[in-house]
C-alpha positions in Angstrom: 59.6 104.8 131.8 59.4 101.1 131.8 62.3 99.2 131.2 62.6 98.1 127.4 61.2 96.3 125.3 58.2 98.2 125.0 55.6 95.7 123.1 52.3 97.2 121.7 49.3 95.8 119.7 46.8 96.9 117.6 44.0 94.7 116.2 42.2 95.6 112.7 38.9 93.7 111.8 36.9 94.4 108.7 34.2 93.0 106.3 35.3 93.0 102.6 33.5 96.5 101.5 33.3 98.3 104.6 36.2 100.4 106.5 38.3 98.3 109.1 37.0 99.2 112.8 41.0 99.4 114.8 41.0 98.1 118.8 43.8 98.4 120.9 43.1 97.3 125.3 41.2 99.6 126.5 41.0 102.1 124.6 38.2 103.8 121.9 38.0 101.8 118.9 38.1 104.1 115.5 37.4 103.3 112.3 39.8 103.4 109.5 39.5 103.7 105.5 41.9 103.8 102.8 42.1 107.6 101.5 40.2 109.1 98.9 43.5 109.0 96.9 43.0 105.4 96.6 39.2 105.2 96.6 38.5 105.9 99.9 35.2 108.0 101.0 37.9 110.5 102.8 35.8 110.9 106.1 37.6 108.4 108.4 40.9 108.3 109.3 43.7 105.9 107.1 46.9 104.8 107.8 48.7 107.3 105.9 46.6 109.8 108.1 47.2 107.9 110.9 51.5 107.9 110.1 51.6 111.7 109.9 50.0 111.6 113.7 52.3 109.2 114.8 54.6 111.5 113.6 53.3 115.1 114.7 52.2 113.9 118.3 55.4 111.7 118.9 57.0 114.5 117.7 55.4 116.8 120.3 55.8 114.0 123.3 59.3 113.5 122.8 59.6 117.8 123.2 57.7 117.3 126.0 60.0 114.8 127.7 63.1 116.7 126.5 62.1 119.9 128.1 60.5 119.1 130.7 64.2 117.1 131.7 65.7 120.2 131.0 63.5 122.6 132.8 63.0 125.2 129.4 59.4 126.6 130.0 57.4 127.2 126.9 54.1 128.2 125.7 52.5 126.4 123.1 53.3 124.5 120.4 51.2 122.8 116.8 52.7 120.5 115.0 51.9 119.4 111.4 53.9 116.2 109.4 53.3 116.2 105.5 54.2 112.9 104.1 54.9 112.5 100.1 53.7 109.2 99.3 55.4 108.1 95.6 56.5 105.0 93.5 60.4 103.6 93.6 60.7 101.2 91.9 58.0 98.7 91.8 56.7 99.7 95.6 55.0 102.4 96.7 56.1 104.4 99.8 56.3 107.7 101.9 59.7 109.0 100.7 59.9 111.9 102.7 58.2 113.2 106.0 58.2 117.0 106.8 57.3 118.1 110.1 56.8 121.6 110.5 56.8 123.5 114.3 55.8 126.4 115.6 57.2 126.9 119.1 56.2 130.1 121.2 58.1 131.0 124.3 57.9 133.4 126.7 59.4 137.1 125.9 63.4 136.8 127.6 63.6 132.7 127.0 66.4 132.0 124.5 65.0 130.9 120.9 68.5 129.4 120.0 68.1 127.2 123.6 64.7 126.8 122.3 65.8 125.6 118.8 68.1 123.3 120.0 65.9 121.3 122.0 63.4 120.7 118.9 66.3 119.8 116.9 67.1 116.9 119.8 63.4 116.0 119.9 63.7 115.2 116.3 66.6 113.6 116.4 64.9 111.5 119.8 61.7 110.6 118.1 61.2 107.3 118.0 58.5 107.4 115.0 61.1 109.2 112.9 64.0 107.2 113.7 61.7 103.9 113.0 61.0 104.7 109.5 63.0 104.5 106.0 62.1 107.8 104.2 64.0 110.4 105.1 62.6 113.2 108.1 62.9 116.5 107.5 62.5 119.5 110.3 61.5 122.8 109.7 61.0 125.2 112.9 59.6 128.6 113.7 60.2 130.3 117.3 57.7 133.2 118.5 57.7 134.8 121.4 54.1 135.8 123.3 
């Protein structure tokens, strides 16, 4: 890892009624629109979807880094983040994000150690640490 602080820049641009274009450095551009719940088309990524994607992917990448450092072998992981958007006083915001993780490990690997490393990934995840809403982790460790 490079020394902190890190800077990340993303640009959004658009017209009055079209979807927005998101651009970041050398990455492929993509379109963003409001979700269907806010009158959007529902067939493009929304800022709300991107936040949940950030929560899930950051969790998995944190877990991957922790397990690499711990020399802990695992087979596969599935992660889903579900956010509750609600009105609180005068503003609309995410009030809770639940991240559900299914980890598959080989026979003979400690499920307890796997659960501890999953919890450590949640504790170290920079996205969930940056949010003001409550974040909850649900885990399932299977052998396969």
